[in-house]
N, C-alpha and C positions, 0 to 999 in steps of 0.2 A: 411565588410557591411555597407552599406550606411544607417545611422539613419533618416527617413525618419520624415518629420511634421504629427502628429497624432499618432505617438508611444509614449506610457508610459513607464518611464524608471525607475528604484526601484520601482513602483507601485505608483509614485507621482509625476513625474517630466513630463509633457505634453508636446511634443516638438511642439514648434510655427514654428520655419525656423532655418536655417545655419547660423552664424553671419558669420562666416569666416573660414579660414583652414591656420594650419602652419605645421610644421615640424613633432609636436608632437601628431597633431591631429587636431579635429575640434573644435569649440566653438558654442555654440546650444542657441538661446532664447529659454528658457521654461515659462510653468507656473505650479506653486506648488501649484496641487490641496486641498492640506492639510492646506494649508495657503491662501484659500479664491482666488483663482488661481492667488496668486502674482507672476507678473514676476520676472526670477533670469535668471542667466547666467549657463550654462555648460559646462564644461572645458574636453575634452575629453584626456585622458593620452592613447594613443594603442601601445603599444612596438610592433617594429619589428621583435622584436625575441619573440615566445611565448615558452619559456623553465622555466622550474620550478623556477631556480634558477631568473631570469631575473625577474617574476611574485611578488616572493616571494619579492628580491630585493626592486625591482620598488614601492611594497605595504609600505615596512617600510621606505622607505625612504620619500615616498608620505605621511605618518603617520606622519614623521617628520617636513616636510613641512609645514603641516596643523595644526601642534600648532603654530609654528609660525606667519601665518596666522591668526590664529585665536587670537595671542595675539594684532592683529594692529584694535584697536578699535578706528576707527577717522574717522568724518562724511565726511571725502573727498577721504575717499579710500573704496570701495566697501566692506560690510561685508561679510565676510568666513564664509559659512551654514554649509556645512557636506561634506566630502570625502567617497563616495561609490564606492561597486563594484562590478561588474556584468558581466553574461557570455552571449554574443549574438555571434549565431551560430557558439558555440564552441572555440568564443576567449575571453579571458578576457582582460576587461577593464575596467582603474580606470574613476572615475568623480570628479570634485571640482565644488563644487556649491557655487556661490556668490550673491549677491544683481545686478540686474540690474541697469544701469546708462543712463537715458534716456537724449543723447544729440548728441553732434557731437565730433568727434576727432578734433584737433588741425592741423594735416595733412588733414584731409577734408576740415575743415573752409578752409586753405591757399590754397587749389587747387580751392577752390569756387572761393576765391577772385581774384587768378591769372587768371581765366576765364575771370575777370570782368578788369584786369588792375589793381589790387590792391594788397596790401600788407599790414602788420601789423604795425602800428606806434610805436614810442617810447614808449607813455604815455600806451599804449593797453599792451604792453611787461613787461613796468614795473611794470603793475599792475597784471600782471600773476606774475610777480616773488613774490611778494608783497603777494598774496596769497598762490603760491604753497609754500613757502620755510618752512612757520610754519608745514606745512605737512609732509617734509623731514626732519626738525631738528623733529618733533615727532617719526618719521619711524627710524632714526637715535639711536635715545637715546634707541629704543627697541631693540638694537644691528641685524640691519637689513638695508643691503644696497637692493636700488633697482634693479640695473646693466643695466636696460634696458630703459631710459628714452629717448623718443623719441616726434615730435607731436603725432605719432599715438598711445602713451601710456599715453597722457592726452585728456580727453573729459571735453570742455566746457558743463556744465550740464544746461539743460533747465530751471528747475525750481527756480533757483536762481544763475545762471549765475556764479555760481564756478567753479576753475579747480579740474577735481577730478584725482586722479591718479591709473591707472590700471595696471595689465600686471607684475604684479613681478615677475622678474628671478628667483625666487627661483623655480618655478614649472621646467625650463628649465635645472636650475641645477640639479636636481633632475632626470632627463632624460637623463643628459648627463652624469652623474656617473652612471648610472644604466650602459648604455655603455658601458663606459671607466673598472668600474669593473667588467664586463661580460668578456670583454677581456683579460683583467689580467685574468682570473679563467682558461684561455686556452681553452673554450668552442668552441669558435670562428674558424673554417677551415680555416687556410688561412697558406700561407708558412712560416716554420718558419722564414725568414729574416721579414718578415712582422708584422707578432706577436712580436717580438721584437720591432718591433718601436712603438709599442702602451703604450705609457706614460700614468702615471694616468692625468699626467695636461690636456692633449688632449681634456677631457671631459669638461673642465672648462672653455674655451677660450669663453666665453658669451658676449654677447652687440653688436650693430650695428656697423659696420665700419663706421667712421667717426662722431658719435655721439657719443662713448666710450672714451677715454682717451687711449694713448699708451701704458701703461703697464698694463693695463686691456685685450687688445687683445693680446698681447705678450704672458703674462705669468698668468692671470687671477687672478690675488690679486686686492682685493676693498679696498676703503678706503669711507669713507663719502663724500671727494669729489672729488671721482671718479663721483659720481652722478652729482655735481655742474659741471663737466666738462661738461657732457651730458647736462645739464640743459641749460647751454651756447649755446652750438651748437645747442640746440632745437630754441634759442632765435634767434639765426643768420640767422639762415633759417627762421624763421617767417619776421624778421626785411628784407630779401632779396629776400625773394621768390625762391632762388636757396637752391641744396641739399650740403651738404659737399664737396662731390666729386669736386662739382664746384668753392669751395673757396678756398680750399688748394691747395697751390702752389707745384704739383708734384716734382720740381727739389732740394726745402730745405726745403720742409715738414714743410710749416708755411704756419697759417689763411690768406686769404688776402681778407676779409671782409670788409675794411673798406672804400674800393673805390667804393662801393656798396650800402652804404647808408652815407648818415649824421646825427651822433648821437652827444648828448652834450659830451662836450668832459669828463666830470666825470661819464656819464654810460658807455662809451666805454674802458675808462681806466679799469671800474670794469669787462667789459666782457672779455678784455684781461686777465685782473689777473686768471678770473676762465678759461680762455683757455690755461694758460701755460702749457707747455710741461712739464715740470718739476712737479712732485706732491708737493715738498716746496715752489713752487711759487704759489699755488694757495689758497684761503682761503680755512680753513682746517673744519670749520663747517658751516652748515644752520645760525646759529645765527649770528657768525661771518661775514657772507655776508648779513644778513641780516639788520644788524647794520651800516653796510658799502653801501648801498643802499640809507637807510633811510638817512643818513646823506649827501648821494649826491645829494638828491632830495630836501634837505632842503631851496635851494635856488633860484627852478626853480618852474615854474606853466608850468605843461604838459596837464593839462586837457584842455586846447583851441585847442591842438594838438591831440585828442583823436581817432580822424577820421583816418580811412586807407590810407595809404602813397601809388601816385600814382607809378606805377611801369614806369621807364626811358622810354619815345617812347612810351606811351600808351595814348589814350583818355578814358573816362569813364562818366558815369552819377554819378550824388550825388547820396551816398549810406550811410546808417546811420549804425554804429559800431556795431557789433556783441553782445558785450556786454556792459552794461550800462558804462556811463562814470563814472572815479574813483571815490571815495568818499575820505575824509578827512583820513589820511593815520596813524592807531596809531602808536605809537613810537616802537621800536626793542621787548622792554618788553612785551610791551599789546600785537602783537602779538602773540609771544610766551607762553605768560601766558592764553590767549584766550584756550589754551588746554591740557595745565597744571595741573588745577586745576580738581582735580577727579572727580565732579559733572557736567565736561563738555566733558569728553572722553564717552561718550554714543554711543549703535549701532546707526547708521544713520537712521533718520526717515526722511519723508520728511516734510522740514518746511514751516511756511505762510509765505510770502513776506515781512520784514518788511514794516511799514508805509512808511520810507524814501524812501527806494528802489523800494516801489511800483508806489511813485511819479516820480520817474524819468521813471521807466518801463512806466507807462501809457505817459508820455511826449515823450516817445520814437516811442510807438505806434503810437500816433498822428501824428510825424513828418514822419514816415513809411508809414503810409495809406495815407498821402498828397503828399510823394515825389512818392509814387506807382503809385495814380492816374495821376499824373503831368506825370510821364512816360511813362505810357499807352495811354496816348490820344495822347502824343507826335508820340511814336509808331506806333500807328496804323495809324495816320497820315501819318509819313512819309515812310510808310513800307506797306500800304494797298496793293500795285498791289505786293509786292514778297509776303507777307503774305498769301495772298489770292491762290496764285497760286504755291507758294513752289516751284519755279522754276529759278528762276537767276540764271544763268551760270554761279558761282564765289562763291568762299567761302565765308564766312562772318565774321563780325568782332567778337573780341571775349566778346565782353560788349554787345554784342543781349543779349535781353531777352530771357530764358529757354522756358515762356511759348506759346504756339503756338495760334496763332488768329484766330477765325474762318475763312471758307471760305466767301469770298465776296458772295453777291445775285445776283451779275451779273452773276454766272454760273449757269447752270441748275439743277434741281433736282437731276438728277443723279451725275453729278458733284461733288455737295455736298455733297451727300451721301458718293460718293467713298473717297473724304478727308476728310471725319469726321471717313469714317473704319478705315483710315491709320493712323490718329492721336491718335485714340482708342489703335488700336494695337503698336505705338511707347509708348504711357501712360503704356500701359501693362508691354512692356519690361524693361522699364526703361532707354532707352535711352536719352540721351542728345538733345535737339531739334535742337541746334546748329551743333553741331559735325552730324546729322542726315542730316540736309539741305544740308553741305559739303561734305557730305558721297555720295548721291546721285546725287550732282551737278558734281563731277568727274568721277563716272560711265557714268552720262548722256552725259556729257562731252566727254569723251572716246569714247562713241558708236556713236557721232554726230560728226564729228569733223568739219562739214561744220556749224556746227550754234556757234561755238567758238567766244564768246565776244556778242554774241546775249543774249538781256534781251527778254524774255516771257511776250507778253503783258496777261490781264483778257479778249480782245476782241473775237469773238465766230472764227478769224481767227485763233489762235492759240491753239484755243479746241484740235487739234489733238495732238499738239506737248505737251500742257499738260497731256493729256492722257496718254503718252508714256514716259513724266516722272512719273505719278502714278506708272505707271505699273512698273518700277525698283525700285520707292519707296520701292512697298508691296515686288518686289525679294529679296531686300536687308535685309528688316526686318525679313522674313522667314530666310533668311542666318546667319542674327544676333541669331534666336531665341536659337540654341544649345548652346550658349554661358552660364556660371552660370551669374546668377542676379548680382554680385559682378564685374564682366569683364566687363559686357555691362553699367555697370555704370561708370564705369571708362574710356569707350571708350572717346578719344577725351582729354586725359590728363597724357597716356602713354610717358615718356622721358627716352632719351638714360639711365641716370641714373637708372632708375630701371630695363631696362636689365640689365646694369651690376651687380646690385644687385641680379638679378636670377641668373647669372654665379656662383657666390660664393655660392649660397644657395646649386645647384647642384653640386657645387664642393667638399661643405662638406659632400655630403654622396658617394662622389669618381663617379660620371657623370657629362661628360662632357658638356661645353653648347651646341658642336656640336650635341650632342643627345635631347637636348631640342629642339634644332633648327629645327631638324630630325621630330619631332614628329608635329613640329607644320605646318612644310610645306606641311605633309600627308593629315593635316585639311584641312588648307588654300588654297592651289592650287587645290585640288576638288572641291571648292566653288568659287575658281577664278582663271581657268586654265588660263586668259588671263594676266594675272601679273608675269609668268613664266619668268623671264628674265629682268625684269622692275624693276628701280630705284623707289620703293614703298613704302620704309619703314617709311618715312616724308611726306606722303601723308593721307587724310583720310582712304583710305584702308590701309595703312601701320599699321594704330591704330587698323583694326580686327586683322589684325596680332598678334600685339602684347595681345590685348586680349585673340586670343588663346594661345599663350605663357605663358600668364598667367596660365590661367586653366590646360594647359599640367605641368607647373611646380609646381601647386598644387597635380593633378593627380602621378607627380612621387613621392614629399613627401609624399603622401597620402598611396602609395604602390600600387595603383592602374594600374600605368604603370609605374611599376620597380620591379625589382625582382632579390636578389640576388642569385647566381646559389653557391649552396652548394653540393660537393661531399662526397656521402655517405663514410665511411670509409672504407678503402679497394680499393675503386671504383676508377677510370682514368676518369669516364666522368659521363655525368649527360644528362636527356632529359625533354624538356618541350614542351606542345604542349595546343593548345588553338584556339579560335575562336576571326579573329579581325571585327569589323562592318567596313562600309565604312570610310575610312579618319584615322582611329585609326591605334594604333602602342604600341609599348611595348621596355623596356631599362632593358638588362641583363647585369648584372656583374659580373664579376669570378677573386675572387685572384689565379693570375699563377704565376710559377715563371721561372726565365730566365734559359736556355738551354730546356727546357720543349719542348717535340712536339706535337703543338697544331693543331686537327682536328676539323673544324665545317662544318655541315652540315644541310642544310635547307631545307624543305619538304614543298612548298605552289604554287601558280599559281605566274604568271610570273608579275601579278600585286603587286607584294607583294615586295617591297623593302628590301635589307641587307646593313648594315652597321657593321665594326666591326675597333674598334680604339683602339690604342695601351697606354698604362698611360701616358708616356711624349707627345703622339701625334703629333710625330716625325718619327716615323718608318715607311715610307712607305711598307716595304716589307710586312708587316701584316695588312694593312688597305686596306681596300674599303671600299666607300661611295654610298650610292643609289643605290645598283648594285642590277641586276638581278642574278647576280652570286651566283651558291647555294653549293659553296663547297669551302673550304680556307684549306691549310695544311703550317704552317712554324713552325720552329723554332724560340722559343722565345727568343727576344734579350734583354729582363728586367722585372725586379719585377715587379707588381703592379696589378691593377685592369684593367683589359682588358672589352669593351664593345660591346656588340652585340645589335643591333637599329634592330627592323623590324617593318616595315610599310605595310599596306594597300592600297594603292594608288588606289584601285579601286571602282566602286561604288556599290559595293554591300559587304555581306560578306563573309569570306573566311576563310579556316583552317589553320594552321600552325603546325610544327611539327621541333622544334631547338633542332640540339644534338652538345655537345660541349663534348671534350676529351683532355685531357693534360697528357702525358706520358713520364718520363724522361727514356732515355736509359742508361744513369750510374746518381748516388748520385752526384750533384753539389758539386763542389769544394767548401770548407772552405772560407768564405770571407776576405781579408788582407784586411790592414789598404789603400792598394793603389787600392781596389778593392771593394768598398763599394757599395752592390746594391742597387739601387733605390727603395727607399719607401716613403711611406709618412712621411713627414717631414716637422713638424709643424713648424720649425724654417726657413723654408725657404719661402722668399716673392716673388710671382711670378711677375714679370716684367710684362709691359702693353702688350704686342703682345702675352703672353699665354696663352690666352684666346679668343676664336673664336667672332668674333662680327658681325650680322645681317648686310648685304650690301644691295646693288639692288638686289641679290638674296639670300637668307639667305640658301639654298639648300648646295649652294657649300662655306662655307668661307674657305678665304686662310690661315688662320691663326691657329693655332693648339690649341688644345682644353686642359685645363688641367682635367686631370680623377681621380689625387691624390689630397684629400681635402688639398687647400693651406692655409697656416696661414694667418689672416689677416695682413697686413701689416702694418708696425712699424707706418706710420702716421696716425693721430687722424683718 
């Protein structure tokens, strides 16, 4: 069930909106009607398997985790409020309730800066370390390891400009343990060869690839220095503007971040030690690191370099730092003693800004207003032609303002009203102005090749062309409307590194990247049929494809576009049926064994395409891709999860029925040491060519996908 705004849960929490979605459920912003409508966050855990054992075990482990979160009473950690369970439409849900933090994650701040050609400076990240390390020292002293530190899990809080640590990995640990213990109980319907491969450690490999240290990704073992490694990776990403995958040498698995940014020698040495591949080579505690950091900065003055660093080969306007300049730094012991005193460890309440900070804030605000006014005048004067008509036929620089100027008075009242309507619709959808201009320019250019290089003027002679541009703009905005608000906000910022991360996320639930791309293509090519066969991925239209893929990923992880086929006891097959809207589809997986005779039958109209993928993605005899073929019969060449993808490419809703049977003519032979069945192996590291990569035509990736969940690579 999708929990909609306006619904009240537990007779207490009024849902305001959805904040995000992950593999274990959704996160919602809510009002606590029992506490004067105070804002709070509800984190949903919805078990994919709804059996009495799973529900009971999940609640037991969540109660245990809740007791840990309840102990963490620090002003820079969202306060845990309660855990409650409720049934919705016959399904059981668990909810964790925590304080709401008003601010932006450092991941969002970095993306915003990169759009301006900026990244974080050394002084800024030093200040971040000095403010977050006391929090980590407190967390570790309570016997808790965060496990999942990254720019997306640190919020820059608006009220006091302090970093707040969110999204502790314990909740994910609970969900993983539930799944692991469930399979160990033998309740899952899997072939014996696959059930034996489910080890207790499989569910404990938590963290983000590139941010978490190698031993955490390989064994699941964590120590305080594991969090310090992830914190260093976070700092390096903020400094360079690049993701870990772009900074790690894949040949020798070493960090190569120093060539991207110039830092003081002492600080660079501190980061190198934090990123040591050997646990013994790192700082062993946050206190030890804090003391080293304070000592390394004793002979340097970083306040003068607090402004954001300009990315190489970028030009940008003057920008005020996101946070106030650093204040005089207390000693390490003073930093830690701030929260070790009993009276200072209190649940968070919104503090007033100290007089000293208020002075800095006031000066920063004044400077912001002055720069804003100057930049505004400069922008309007230099770009009034472009901004008034919105039609220059070329992508705009990334440091252009995101606010849209008003239409010029030279236009007719009708044209002004039309452009104001476009502006209101774009703002309603939350689409970035610069991306919007680039997208419309691309489509306008494609449809009017004779106007290549032409700049439309605001003269009456170009009124018809401006009307054509506006018509395309209105059409594109309506094509963006079905995207989730989160996907629309990210348009213009999607990267290849994000697409690589999506592959790993679906691989973790035994779904291949080709299945994700099939679902994406079904929606995308229905909206943009002219892009089929083109090299569009690195264009503004390609950002729309990525936005659709982002939503399809979330739909798979939320089980709305994904289903595991389970044969009932004694049955040799199963059937599923339903209705797909235009452009929609679903991924089904079934755990099958080698030498079984598989029969697949699809009943649907000709606009519904069927794809079948083998576990390794390399066995052509059992694979079909985006086919109108309705039956498939094959002797299975390997154990594993087989995928069946159904996509409605038509413009109207349609029904479907899928039947999958798998029968063994004779009991399979016992495997020998030289005939080990292909099973999910958490110790195998996938090679770079093992997953499909979207190309000019994501419909037909040339490289095989991974359908068996891969273990994270050994490099950080």
